[in-house]
N, C-alpha and C positions, 0 to 999 in steps of 0.2 A: 705521663712521663715517669720513667722508673729512675728515681733519684735516691741518694743516700748521703748522709754525713756521718763521719766517725772520728772520734778523738781518742788518742791513746797517750798516756803519760806515765812514764816510769823514771827511775833514777838515771836511766841511760838515754832516753829520748822523749821528746814531746812532739807529737805528730797530729795534724788535723788533715782530714781528707774529705773532699766533696766530689761527687761524681754524678753524671747523668748518662745512663746506658743508651739513651735515645738522643744523643747530642749530635754534634757536627765535628768533633775532634778538636775543640778549643781547650787549651791547657794553660796552667799557671803553676809551675813546679819549681820548688826551691828546697832541696834537701841538704845543701852544703857540700854535695859531691857533684862536681860538674858533669862527669860522664854519666852518672846515674840520672841526673836531670835530663840529659839528652836522650837516654833510653826510655824514660817515662813519657817524654814528649812524643817519641815514636809510638809507644803503646797507645797513647791518646789519639794521635792523628790517624793512625791506620785502623783503629777499632771504631772510630767515630764516637768514642766515649769522651764526653767533656770531663776534664780531670783537674782538680786543684789539690796540690800537696804542699804543705808547709811543715818542715821538720827542723828541729834543733836537736842535734845529737852530740854524743861525746867523741867528736872527731879528733880530739887531742890524744885519744887512745888509738883508734883506727876506725875504719868504715864499717865494721861488721854489724854493730848494733843498729846503726842508721839504715843500712841496706836491708837487713832482715826485718826490722820493725816496719819499714815502709811496705814490704811485701805483706806483712800481717794486716796493716791498716787498709791497704788498697783491696786486698782479698776480702776482708770483713765488709767493707763498703759495697763491693760487688755482690756479695751474698745478700746483704740487706736490700739492695736495690732490686734484686731478682724476685724478692717476695716469695709467693707460693709456687713459683716456677710454672704456673699454668701457661700453656701455649708456646713455650720456648722451643726452638729447634733442637736443642740439647747437644747433639753431636756435631763436630766440625773438625776440619783439618785444613792445613795450608802448607804449601811449599813456597819458600821465598828465596829467590836467587839474589845475590849481591856480588857483582863482579865474579870472582873465582869461587865464590862460596854458595852452597845450597843447604838450607835448613828446613826441616819438617817439624810442624807442631800439630798434635791432635788432642782434642779436648772432649771430655764428657762431663756435662754439668749434672752430676749424678748424686751429689750428697755424700759420696764416698771418696774422701781425699786421698790422692796418691800422686807421686811424681816419679817418672822415669826420665833421667837426665843423662843423655849420651852426647856430651859436648866436651871436647878437649881443646886446650889452647896451646899454641906454640910457645907463648911466653907467659910469665906469671902476673904481669901487670898490663893494664891499658892506661897510659898516663900514670896517675898516682893511685889508681884503683886496682885492688887485687882481683884477678879474674875468678878466683875460687868463690868470691862473694856472690856471683850471679846465681850459682846453684842454690845458695841460701835464700836469695830473693824468691826464686821460682818455687822452692819448697814451701816457704812461708806463705806465698800467695795461694798456692794450690790447696794447702791445708786450711787456711782461713776462709777461702772462698767455697770450700767443699767440692772441689772438682778433681777429676782424674786428668792428669796432664802428662803427655809424653812429648819430649823435645829431643830431637836428634840432629846434630850437624852432620850431614852426609859427606861433605868435603869442604875444604877451605884452608887457607894459610895465613890470612890476615886477621889478627885478633879483633880489630874493630869491625870488620865485615862479619865475622863469625857471630859475635854477640848481637850486633844490630839486626842481622837476619833472624836471630832467635826472637828478639822482641817484636819484630814485624810479623813473624809467623804466628806468635801468640796473639798479637793484635787482630790479625785477619781471622784466625780461628775463633777467637772470642766474639768478634763482631757477628759472625754467622751463627754461632751457637746460642747467643742471647736473643736473636731475632725471633719475633712472634710469627709462627706458622699460621696463616689465616684459616687453614683447613681444620686446625685443632686448637684454636685460640682459647677455648674454655676448658681444656683438658691438660692434666699433667702428662708429659710424654713418657709413660711407663705402663706396662701391662699390670703392674701392681696397684696403679692408681695413686702412688706416692713416690717421692724421692727423698732420700735423706739418711741412708746408711744401711738399710736392710738389703740383703742379697736376694 
């Protein structure tokens, strides 16, 4: 089982994360932001990654630090759980429809962090959560996990559908990318023989 635990404590947030990449999608998420909890539950359920997140953040200011730091903590735990990266599928993509919305996510577990985010929202908020914070989460996750991640909403009009399809697309792409390829289970999936930042 590829598991990891990570704790992060700053003056802005206190976060603990536990995850199992080879789980069944069981989650226990409490960030203090209801909609973020809902999205992280989607990430867990559709990636089949068991995920526990406990966060106490400075929500009396706003949701920025909590959202970004959760991305950092989850991304760091994913990187730790992946270990030496031997045998992983590495590349994956997913198209996820949700009613009128369609979103694509593509991931490369490369050790070279990068985010391309092409997602626009018709309104500035979903409930009490600022929609601009989702890009912060995805960037923090990608850089902490050491992955190249491209997310694009191809079309959609409902804010809830747009971002939920983004999280489900990430989940399905991540699920495939972290899977062990039985034909190369003892090898790092790179002609260089290593992953982790070199071109």
